PANUTOR-822622 format. One record per residue (C-alpha): residue in one letter; y, z, x. Coordinates in Angstrom, 1 decimal. Layout:
% PANUTOR-822622
PT lolum     c2     c3     c1
PT     A      Y      Z      X
...
***
This chain:
% PANUTOR-822622
PT lolum     c2     c3     c1
PT     M  -25.6   42.0  -14.3
PT     D  -27.3   39.8  -11.7
PT     N  -25.3   36.8  -12.9
PT     F  -22.1   38.6  -12.4
PT     A  -23.2   39.7   -8.9
PT     I  -24.0   36.1   -8.0
PT     L  -20.7   34.9   -9.4
PT     Y  -18.8   37.6   -7.5
PT     E  -20.7   36.7   -4.3
PT     N  -19.9   33.0   -4.7
PT     L  -16.2   33.7   -5.4
PT     L  -16.0   35.6   -2.1
PT     K  -17.0   32.5   -0.3
PT     F  -13.7   30.8   -1.2
PT     Q  -11.1   30.8    1.6
PT     W   -7.4   30.3    1.0
PT     Q   -7.7   26.9    2.5
PT     D  -10.3   25.9    0.0
PT     I   -8.1   27.0   -2.9
PT     V   -5.1   25.1   -1.5
PT     M   -7.2   21.9   -1.3
PT     I   -8.5   22.4   -4.8
PT     L   -5.0   22.8   -6.0
PT     L   -4.0   19.6   -4.2
PT     G   -6.9   17.9   -6.0
PT     C   -5.5   19.2   -9.3
PT     L   -2.0   17.9   -8.3
PT     L   -3.4   14.4   -7.7
PT     I   -5.1   14.4  -11.1
PT     F   -1.9   15.6  -12.7
PT     L    0.1   12.8  -11.1
PT     A   -2.6   10.3  -12.1
PT     I   -2.7   11.4  -15.8
PT     K    0.7   12.8  -16.6
PT     K    2.9   10.6  -14.4
PT     E    0.6    7.6  -14.4
PT     M    0.9    7.2  -10.6
PT     E   -1.9    4.9   -9.3
PT     P   -4.3    6.7  -11.8
PT     S   -7.3    4.5  -10.9
PT     L   -7.2    5.8   -7.3
PT     L   -5.5    9.3   -7.5
PT     L   -7.8   10.5  -10.3
PT     P  -11.1   10.0   -8.4
PT     M   -9.5   11.1   -5.2
PT     G   -8.3   14.3   -6.8
PT     L  -11.7   15.1   -8.4
PT     G  -13.4   14.3   -5.1
PT     T  -11.0   16.6   -3.2
PT     I  -12.0   19.4   -5.6
PT     L  -15.7   18.8   -5.3
PT     V  -15.9   18.7   -1.4
PT     N  -13.9   21.9   -1.1
PT     I  -16.1   24.0   -3.2
PT     P  -18.0   26.3   -0.8
PT     G  -21.7   25.4   -0.6
PT     S  -21.1   21.8   -1.7
PT     T  -23.1   20.4    1.2
PT     A  -25.5   18.6   -1.1
PT     L  -22.6   16.8   -2.7
PT     I  -20.8   15.9    0.6
PT     G  -23.9   14.0    1.8
PT     P  -23.8   11.3   -0.9
PT     I  -20.0   11.0   -0.5
PT     Q  -20.4   10.6    3.2
PT     E  -22.9    7.9    2.6
PT     L  -20.4    6.2    0.3
PT     Y  -17.7    6.6    2.9
PT     N  -20.0    5.1    5.7
PT     A  -21.0    2.2    3.4
PT     G  -17.6    1.3    2.2
PT     I  -14.8    2.6    4.3
PT     A  -16.1    3.2    7.8
PT     N  -17.1   -0.5    7.9
PT     E  -13.9   -1.7    6.0
PT     L  -16.0   -3.1    3.1
PT     F  -14.1   -1.5    0.3
PT     P  -10.6   -2.5    1.6
PT     L  -11.7   -6.1    2.2
PT     L  -13.3   -6.4   -1.3
PT     L  -10.2   -4.9   -2.8
PT     F   -8.1   -7.6   -1.2
PT     I  -10.0  -10.2   -3.1
PT     G   -8.9   -8.5   -6.3
PT     I   -5.3   -8.2   -5.1
PT     G   -5.3  -11.9   -4.1
PT     A   -6.5  -12.9   -7.5
PT     M   -3.7  -11.0   -9.1
PT     I   -0.9  -12.6   -7.1
PT     D    1.0  -15.6   -8.3
PT     F    2.7  -17.3   -5.3
PT     G    4.6  -19.7   -7.5
PT     P    8.1  -17.9   -7.1
PT     L    7.6  -17.9   -3.3
PT     L    6.5  -21.5   -3.2
PT     T    9.6  -22.6   -5.1
PT     N   11.8  -20.7   -2.5
PT     P    9.9  -20.4    0.8
PT     K   12.9  -18.7    2.6
PT     L   12.0  -15.5    0.7
PT     M    9.3  -15.0    3.3
PT     L   12.0  -13.9    5.6
PT     F   12.7  -10.8    3.5
PT     G    9.0   -9.9    3.4
PT     A    9.1   -9.9    7.2
PT     A   12.3   -7.9    7.5
PT     A   10.9   -5.2    5.2
PT     Q    8.1   -4.4    7.8
PT     F   10.6   -3.0   10.2
PT     G    9.7    0.5    9.1
PT     I    6.2    0.1   10.6
PT     F    7.5   -0.4   14.1
PT     F   10.3    2.1   13.8
PT     T    7.7    4.7   12.6
PT     L    5.4    3.7   15.5
PT     A    8.1    4.8   18.0
PT     M    8.6    8.1   16.2
PT     A    4.9    8.8   15.7
PT     S    4.3    8.3   19.4
PT     I    6.5   11.3   20.1
PT     F    4.2   13.6   18.0
PT     F    0.8   11.9   18.4
PT     P    0.0   11.0   22.0
PT     E   -3.1    9.0   21.2
PT     A   -2.0    5.4   20.5
PT     K   -4.7    4.9   17.9
PT     D   -3.3    7.7   15.8
PT     A    0.4    6.7   16.2
PT     A   -0.4    3.1   15.3
PT     S   -2.5    4.1   12.3
PT     I    0.3    6.4   11.0
PT     A    2.9    3.6   11.4
PT     I    0.9    1.2    9.2
PT     I    1.6    3.5    6.3
PT     G    4.9    1.6    6.3
PT     A    3.0   -1.5    5.2
PT     A    3.1    0.0    1.7
PT     D   -0.4   -1.3    1.4
PT     G   -3.2    1.2    0.9
PT     P   -6.1   -1.2    1.8
PT     T   -4.4   -2.3    5.0
PT     S   -3.7    1.3    6.0
PT     I   -7.3    2.3    5.5
PT     A   -8.6   -0.8    7.3
PT     V   -6.3   -0.3   10.3
PT     A   -6.9    3.4   10.6
PT     N  -10.7    3.0   10.5
PT     T  -10.7    0.1   12.9
PT     L   -8.7    2.0   15.4
PT     G  -10.8    5.1   14.9
PT     S   -7.9    7.4   13.9
PT     N   -8.5   11.1   13.5
PT     Y   -6.3   11.2   10.4
PT     V   -7.8    8.6    8.0
PT     G   -7.7   11.1    5.0
PT     A   -4.1   12.1    5.5
PT     I   -3.0    8.5    6.1
PT     T   -4.8    7.3    3.0
PT     V   -3.2   10.0    0.8
PT     A    0.2    9.3    2.3
PT     A   -0.1    5.5    1.8
PT     Y   -1.2    5.7   -1.8
PT     S    1.0    8.6   -2.7
PT     Y    4.2    6.9   -1.5
PT     M    3.1    3.6   -3.2
PT     A    3.0    5.5   -6.4
PT     L    6.3    7.1   -5.7
PT     V    8.1    3.8   -5.0
PT     P   10.1    4.1   -8.3
PT     V   11.4    7.4   -6.9
PT     I   12.0    6.5   -3.3
PT     Q   13.5    3.0   -3.4
PT     P   16.4    3.3   -5.9
PT     P   18.4    6.0   -4.0
PT     V   18.0    4.0   -0.8
PT     I   19.1    0.8   -2.4
PT     K   22.1    2.3   -4.0
PT     A   23.2    4.1   -0.8
PT     L   23.2    0.8    1.1
PT     T   24.8   -1.5   -1.6
PT     T   28.0   -1.6   -3.6
PT     K   28.1   -2.1   -7.3
PT     K   29.6   -5.5   -6.7
PT     E   26.7   -6.5   -4.5
PT     R   24.2   -5.2   -7.1
PT     M   25.8   -7.3   -9.7
PT     I   25.4  -10.6   -7.7
PT     R   23.7  -13.1  -10.0
PT     M   20.9  -15.3   -8.7
PT     P   20.1  -18.0  -11.3
PT     Y   16.5  -19.0  -11.0
PT     E   15.8  -22.7  -10.8
PT     Q   12.6  -23.4  -12.6
PT     K   10.6  -25.7  -10.5
PT     S    7.0  -26.8  -11.1
PT     V    4.6  -26.2   -8.3
PT     S    1.7  -28.7   -8.1
PT     K   -1.9  -27.5   -8.4
PT     T   -2.5  -29.1   -5.0
PT     T    0.2  -27.0   -3.4
PT     R   -1.1  -23.8   -5.0
PT     I   -4.6  -24.6   -3.7
PT     M   -3.5  -25.6   -0.2
PT     F   -1.2  -22.6    0.3
PT     P   -3.8  -19.9    0.7
PT     I   -5.9  -22.2    3.0
PT     I   -2.9  -23.0    5.2
PT     I   -1.7  -19.3    5.3
PT     T   -5.2  -18.2    6.3
PT     V   -5.4  -20.8    9.2
PT     V   -1.9  -20.2   10.5
PT     A   -1.9  -16.5   10.2
PT     S   -5.3  -16.2   11.8
PT     A   -4.3  -18.5   14.7
PT     I   -1.2  -16.4   15.4
PT     V   -2.7  -13.0   14.8
PT     P   -6.5  -13.3   15.1
PT     D   -7.0   -9.6   14.3
PT     A   -5.6  -10.2   10.8
PT     T   -8.2  -12.9   10.0
PT     A  -10.4  -10.6    7.9
PT     L   -7.5   -9.1    6.0
PT     I   -5.6  -12.3    5.3
PT     G   -8.8  -14.3    4.7
PT     F  -10.0  -12.0    1.9
PT     L   -6.6  -11.8    0.3
PT     M   -6.2  -15.6    0.3
PT     F   -9.8  -16.1   -0.8
PT     G   -8.9  -14.0   -3.9
PT     N   -5.9  -16.2   -4.5
PT     L   -7.9  -19.4   -4.1
PT     I  -10.3  -18.2   -6.8
PT     R   -7.3  -17.8   -9.0
PT     E   -5.7  -21.1   -8.3
PT     C   -8.7  -23.5   -8.0
PT     G   -9.0  -23.7  -11.8
PT     V  -12.8  -23.9  -11.9
PT     L  -13.6  -20.2  -11.4
PT     D  -11.6  -18.5  -14.2
PT     S  -14.4  -16.0  -15.0
PT     L  -14.6  -15.0  -11.4
PT     S  -10.9  -14.7  -11.2
PT     D  -10.8  -12.4  -14.2
PT     T  -13.7  -10.3  -12.7
PT     A  -11.9  -10.0   -9.4
PT     Q   -8.7   -8.9  -11.0
PT     N  -10.2   -6.4  -13.3
PT     V  -13.9   -5.3  -12.8
PT     L  -14.1   -5.7   -9.0
PT     A  -10.6   -4.3   -8.3
PT     N  -11.1   -1.3  -10.6
PT     L  -14.7   -0.5   -9.4
PT     I  -13.8   -0.7   -5.7
PT     T  -10.7    1.5   -6.3
PT     I  -12.9    4.2   -7.9
PT     F  -15.4    4.1   -5.1
PT     L  -12.4    4.1   -2.6
PT     G  -10.9    7.2   -4.2
PT     I  -14.1    9.2   -4.2
PT     S  -15.2    8.2   -0.7
PT     V  -11.8    9.0    0.8
PT     A  -12.3   12.6   -0.4
PT     F  -14.9   12.9    2.4
PT     N  -11.9   13.4    4.7
PT     M  -10.0   15.7    2.4
PT     V  -11.9   18.9    3.4
PT     A   -9.6   21.8    4.3
PT     D  -10.4   22.0    8.1
PT     K   -9.5   18.3    8.5
PT     F   -6.5   18.2    6.1
PT     L   -4.6   21.5    6.2
PT     R   -2.9   21.1    9.6
PT     V    0.6   20.7   10.8
PT     D   -0.4   17.2   11.8
PT     T   -0.9   16.3    8.1
PT     L    2.6   17.4    7.2
PT     L    4.0   15.3   10.0
PT     I    2.0   12.3    8.8
PT     M    3.4   12.7    5.3
PT     G    6.9   13.0    6.6
PT     L    6.5   10.0    8.9
PT     G    5.1    8.0    6.0
PT     L    8.1    8.8    3.9
PT     I   10.4    7.7    6.7
PT     A    8.4    4.4    7.0
PT     F    9.0    3.6    3.3
PT     I   12.7    4.4    3.5
PT     V   13.2    2.3    6.7
PT     D   11.2   -0.6    5.2
PT     T   13.5   -0.5    2.1
PT     A   16.6   -0.2    4.2
PT     G   15.5   -3.0    6.5
PT     G   15.0   -5.5    3.7
PT     V   18.4   -4.6    2.1
PT     L   20.3   -4.8    5.3
PT     F   18.7   -8.1    6.3
PT     A   19.9   -9.6    3.0
PT     K   23.4   -8.3    3.6
PT     L   23.3   -9.9    7.0
PT     I   22.3  -13.2    5.5
PT     N   25.2  -12.9    3.1
PT     V   27.6  -12.7    6.0
PT     F   26.8  -16.3    7.0
PT     S   25.9  -17.7    3.6
PT     K   28.2  -19.2    1.1
PT     K   25.7  -18.7   -1.7
PT     K   25.4  -15.0   -1.9
PT     I   22.1  -13.2   -2.3
PT     N   21.7  -10.0   -4.3
PT     P   20.8   -7.6   -1.4
PT     M   18.6   -5.6   -3.6
PT     I   15.8   -8.2   -3.5
PT     G   15.4   -7.4    0.2
PT     A   13.9   -4.1   -0.8
PT     A   11.1   -5.8   -2.7
PT     G    9.8   -7.0    0.7
PT     I    7.5   -4.0    0.9
PT     S    4.0   -4.6   -0.1
PT     A    3.9   -2.3   -3.2
PT     F    3.1   -5.2   -5.5
PT     P    4.3   -5.6   -8.2
PT     M    6.1   -2.2   -8.6
PT     S    8.8   -2.9   -6.1
PT     G    9.7   -6.3   -7.6
PT     R   10.0   -4.8  -11.0
PT     I   12.2   -1.9   -9.8
PT     V   14.7   -4.4   -8.3
PT     H   14.7   -6.3  -11.5
PT     K   15.4   -3.2  -13.6
PT     M   18.2   -2.1  -11.3
PT     G   19.8   -5.5  -11.6
PT     L   19.6   -5.3  -15.4
PT     A   21.1   -1.8  -15.3
PT     E   24.2   -3.1  -13.5
PT     D   24.4   -6.3  -15.5
PT     P   22.2   -7.0  -18.6
PT     Q   22.4  -10.7  -17.9
PT     N   21.3  -10.5  -14.3
PT     H   17.6  -11.4  -14.2
PT     L   16.2  -11.0  -10.7
PT     L   12.5  -10.7  -11.5
PT     M   11.4  -14.1  -10.1
PT     H   13.3  -13.6   -6.9
PT     S   12.2  -10.1   -6.4
PT     I    8.5  -10.9   -7.2
PT     G    8.8  -13.8   -4.7
PT     V    9.9  -11.4   -2.0
PT     N    7.3   -8.9   -3.1
PT     V    4.4  -11.3   -2.7
PT     S    5.8  -12.4    0.7
PT     G    5.7   -8.7    1.7
PT     Q    2.0   -8.6    0.8
PT     I    1.4  -11.4    3.3
PT     A    3.7   -9.9    5.9
PT     S    2.1   -6.4    5.7
PT     V   -1.3   -7.9    6.4
PT     I    0.0   -9.8    9.3
PT     A    1.8   -6.6   10.6
PT     G   -1.5   -4.8   10.3
PT     G   -3.2   -7.5   12.4
PT     I   -0.4   -7.2   15.0
PT     I   -1.0   -3.4   15.2
PT     L   -4.7   -4.1   15.7
PT     S   -4.1   -6.6   18.4
PT     M   -1.7   -4.2   20.2
PT     F   -3.9   -1.1   20.0
PT     G   -7.4   -2.3   19.1
PT     G   -8.5   -3.1   22.6
***
């Protein structure tokens, strides 16, 4: 009988806010397992959300807070994750056609558009700027910028950034189709296979690090770790380290990242009107990013004799490699002989660089 009394007493401690957050954690786990949406991140994030919202879980929150302070508050986890991302990226398609960098830059328009909108609802510049960087479509950059600026909404920003990254296959196709005609989507772009020398592949991450850091000093850490990962991949003498960075390191850091982010997923911090606004603004950022890339490609076509399939502009967001694959699949759906993968991946990796630089610009504008 005493056990039932204790159980009843513990159940009375649950508030409706706790139950909502626990259900949110269950939803994240469902999306991770059933829909396979960023499972390596959403699964630990979902379980962490459940654990920290159980009344009386103070003893558990302590270790999670320590993990948060050790890995997120000082930006360690996002930076280490960039090493793994850099090791995964093949810049070959971009190096064979450097003008694809323009599309990566155009697809960052959503960041600055969302910054203007967020400023209306969030008077503190650090919060508006942190929310805007969701449009980078790059979870580590979003976390790094929000933490560096000291935003009050790190948890909501992280969830929005990674949730919409996972939902790219749902968000992008309707936007692309709304802005293009069938004729435009059927434009073929034959890929000219060009070899890229090993020297070029090695020099590229070094040059990008130096140039980007000189232009946007606040992006030095982000771009430096990303390019360091790529240098490990391309140098040819650290294959085992490259494999470790791509797999073990990236997966381990992602797990720690997901669990530690849950520290900010407690009900009193998360269940607010502000959070819903952040989710809405994040969605707008992704939509405007996609539209910006597509419309820029259409603008280029006005002045170019050699037409570009405007769908590749949408791959300029930093959701690598999902966005590039989506554009490729959409091209094949319109014309089974239209292979856009190399072009779209080239734009996609340029978006990875552009998003990091955009994050550095935001930090330089609001970090002082």
